C-alpha positions, 0 to 999 in steps of 0.5 A: 368206960370207953366212949364214942370218939364222936361224942367225946373231945380232947382238950390236952393229955388225957383230958377228955370231955364227954359231949353225951350231955351239953357243954356250956362255954361262956364268952368272956370278950376282953375287947372294947368293941364286940358287938354285944359285950364290948367293954364290960370287961375292962379291968382284971377284977371285972374279968375275974368276977365275970368268970366266977359267975359263969362257973357258978352258974354251970359253965364247963369252958371260958372262951376268952377273946381279944379281938372282935369278930363282928361284922365291920370289926378292925383287926387287932395285931398279935401284941394287943391280943396277948396283952388283953388275953394273957393277963385275963387267963392268968388271973383266972387260972391263979383263982381256979386252977381247975378251969378249962379255958379256950382262947379265941383267936386266928393267930399262932402267937396269940394261942402260944402266949394263951396256952403257956398262960393256961389255956387249953382250947383254941377257938379259931374262927378261920379254922386255920386258914389265916395263919399257917402256923396255928394248926401245927401249934395246936398239934404240938401243944395237943390242946382241943380245937374248934374250926369254924366256917365263915363265908367271908372275914369280919371286915367284909361281913354284914349282920345276918338281917342285913343281907338282902339276898343269900351270901352263899348261892350253892347249897349251903349245908354242902359248902359248910360241910365241904369246908369243915371236911376239908380242914379236918382232912387237913388237921389230920394230915398234919398229924393231929388227932381228930378227937382234938377238933369240934366243928363250928358252922359259923352261925352269923358268919357270912349267912342270911338269917334263913341260912342260919336256921337251915344250918341249925335244922340240918345240924345231922348232915353236919354230924355226918362228918363224924365230929361234934358240932358247936352252937354260936347263935348266942344274941346274934341279929338273926336270933333277934330277927326271927323272935322279935321280927324286927331290928334289934339290940343284942340284950333284947335277944335272950328269949330268941337265944334261948329257944333256938338253943334248946332247938339246936340241942335237939337238932345234935349240937354239943357245945354252946357258946354263950353270954348268958350262962344261967338261962342256956344251962337251964334250957339245955337241961330242959331240952335234954330231960324231954329228949330223955322221954323219947319224944 
């Protein structure tokens, strides 16, 4: 069967994910300071257990990160990221050699080490703007790539519900789409296939609560770029603000996260990066079941 390029994602060799049904990417942060789950995976045994649980609950991809990108996070150098990430990737691959692993990094050295250990996707929140060697590496190794929009770097960012004015003044979706289009074009100019690229609007990265909601609602505008869209809203402050209407802790935001995940699926997102796999899988199955009725 030949699939539409806009509903597939090449992740290495002849391996292609069919995105006509939603794909769940489970978050495994091997960091002490991530906004929601920092420090929870402090040992390799904990990483392997969490990975196994996520896969059993229906995750298709495990996304492993060695540097927090929360607002105000301190940078982590390549050597420390490699120390954190590679041991985790290696341990998971040794227990499940068929697993699809993504490495969450902006640095080519980290990506190279993770790919050597078994990762087949690079999830880059800078979309190649931080390390000029990253996109050429992705193309050379033929792995999948996530290019994300961010308005500012994490050290200068604020949580979505802390912005008193919209951080992006011109048309938000136009701004995000222009950036992602340029990064996709840059990937192609470097010799890469667009089929390997997934686009991420960067929910929670330099956007106000209202702007994040607008990006979800106007996902069809981003799909006009010709590539599938990733949803990365799990446990973020804007999900808590709209569901609880107050300040909240990440662990309180599951109901809001689940509701927005289903709505983002209805708007056209294909891949969902989540902390809570089982609720996300169930919400996405429900959203797709309703969509099949023609509603």
